[in-house]
C-alpha positions in Angstrom: 37.4 74.8 75.3 40.1 72.1 74.8 43.7 73.3 75.0 45.5 74.3 71.8 48.4 72.4 70.4 50.8 75.0 71.7 49.2 74.8 75.2 49.7 71.1 75.2 53.3 71.5 74.0 53.9 73.9 76.8 52.7 71.2 79.3 55.3 68.8 77.9 52.9 66.6 75.8 55.1 64.6 73.4 52.2 63.8 71.1 51.4 67.5 70.9 54.9 68.2 69.7 54.5 65.8 66.9 51.1 67.3 66.1 52.6 70.8 66.1 55.3 69.6 63.7 52.7 68.0 61.4 50.4 71.0 61.5 52.9 73.8 61.1 55.8 72.2 59.2 54.6 73.7 55.8 54.5 77.2 57.3 57.9 76.9 59.0 59.6 75.2 56.1 58.4 77.8 53.6 59.7 80.6 55.9 63.0 78.7 56.3 63.5 78.3 52.6 62.8 82.0 52.0 64.9 83.4 54.9 67.7 80.8 55.1 67.8 79.1 51.8 71.4 77.6 52.2 70.5 75.9 55.5 66.7 75.6 55.4 66.4 72.2 57.1 68.6 73.2 60.1 66.9 76.6 60.3 63.5 75.0 60.3 64.6 72.7 63.2 65.9 75.8 65.1 62.6 77.5 64.5 60.6 74.6 66.0 62.9 74.4 69.0 62.3 78.1 69.6 58.6 77.6 69.1 58.5 74.8 71.7 60.5 76.9 74.2 58.1 79.8 73.6 54.9 77.7 73.6 54.0 78.8 77.2 53.9 82.4 76.1 51.1 81.7 73.6 47.9 83.5 74.5 44.9 82.7 72.3 43.1 85.9 73.3 45.9 87.9 71.6 46.4 86.1 68.3 45.7 82.9 66.6 48.0 79.9 67.1 49.2 80.1 63.5 50.0 83.8 63.8 52.0 83.1 66.9 53.8 80.2 65.2 54.6 82.4 62.2 55.9 85.2 64.3 58.2 83.0 66.5 59.5 81.1 63.5 60.1 84.3 61.4 61.9 85.9 64.3 64.2 82.9 64.9 64.9 82.6 61.2 65.8 86.2 60.8 68.0 86.0 63.9 69.7 83.0 62.4 70.2 84.7 59.0 71.6 87.8 60.7 74.0 85.8 62.9 75.3 83.9 59.9 75.9 87.2 58.0 77.8 88.6 60.9 79.6 85.5 62.0 83.1 87.1 62.1 81.8 90.0 64.3 79.5 87.9 66.4 81.9 87.2 69.2 82.6 90.9 69.9 78.9 91.8 69.7 77.4 88.9 71.5 77.9 90.5 74.9 76.3 93.8 73.8 73.2 92.4 72.3 70.3 90.7 74.1 70.0 87.0 73.5 66.2 86.8 73.3 63.4 89.2 72.3 61.1 89.9 75.2 57.8 88.0 75.2 55.9 91.3 75.1 57.4 92.3 71.8 56.5 89.0 70.3 52.9 89.2 71.6 52.6 92.8 70.3 53.9 91.9 66.8 51.6 88.9 66.6 48.7 91.0 67.6 49.6 93.7 65.1 50.0 91.2 62.3 46.7 89.4 63.2 44.8 92.7 63.2 46.2 93.7 59.8 45.2 90.3 58.3 41.8 90.5 59.9 41.1 93.8 58.1 41.3 92.1 54.7 38.2 91.0 52.8 37.1 87.5 53.7 38.5 86.0 50.4 41.8 87.7 50.8 42.0 86.7 54.5 41.4 83.1 53.6 43.9 83.0 50.8 46.6 84.8 52.7 46.2 82.7 55.8 46.3 79.5 53.8 49.5 80.7 52.0 51.4 82.3 54.9 50.2 80.3 57.9 49.7 76.9 56.4 52.4 77.1 53.7 50.1 76.0 50.9 51.0 76.6 47.3 48.7 78.7 45.1 47.5 75.5 43.4 46.7 73.8 46.7 44.7 76.9 47.8 42.8 76.9 44.5 42.0 73.2 45.0 41.0 73.6 48.6 38.8 76.7 48.0 37.4 75.8 44.6 38.5 79.1 43.2 40.4 79.6 39.9 44.2 79.7 40.3 44.3 83.3 38.9 41.7 84.4 41.5 43.7 82.9 44.3 46.9 84.6 43.1 45.0 88.0 42.9 43.6 87.6 46.4 47.0 86.8 47.9 48.8 89.6 46.1 46.2 92.2 46.9 45.9 90.9 50.5 49.7 91.1 51.0 49.8 94.6 49.5 47.0 95.7 51.9 48.7 94.1 54.9 51.9 96.0 54.0 50.0 99.3 53.8 48.3 98.6 57.2 51.7 97.8 58.7 53.4 101.0 57.5 54.7 102.9 60.5 54.7 99.8 62.8 57.7 97.8 64.0 56.8 95.1 61.5 57.1 97.2 58.3 59.7 96.0 55.8 60.7 93.1 58.1 62.3 95.4 60.6 62.4 94.0 64.1 
């Protein structure tokens, strides 16, 4: 099996970094716009830097590449938003808080999220993955799948509600880290 984009990034392949950027920019950009709207461009760049630094931790047997990308980006963007919100206090707290989340936590979260998404119906799975992982709009998903726009919206909404239900009681519920 050929190496994944992230495995090639981890080995220092410059072309893989560009490919990673092309492949996942929609996903990372949509997360950045939602979590750090005032500084989405800088936040997206930070997320990609964190992703490239974390690429060696990617394990395809634990979660899909897009799940790993989404979890790393989401984590970095939430960290950035929190640090901006606490800027005046950050100097006093910086010594007390760990700088990075352990790799095991990221792997566990990615696996939990992947298992929840994989429990959806095939139509919901496809719609949610295209929306969340690939960053496609509802209209783009409708075009890609040949489904009516309303059906796509229903699959995504019901799929996300089901994922939320499946994640209740986990460390991922409600965006808690």
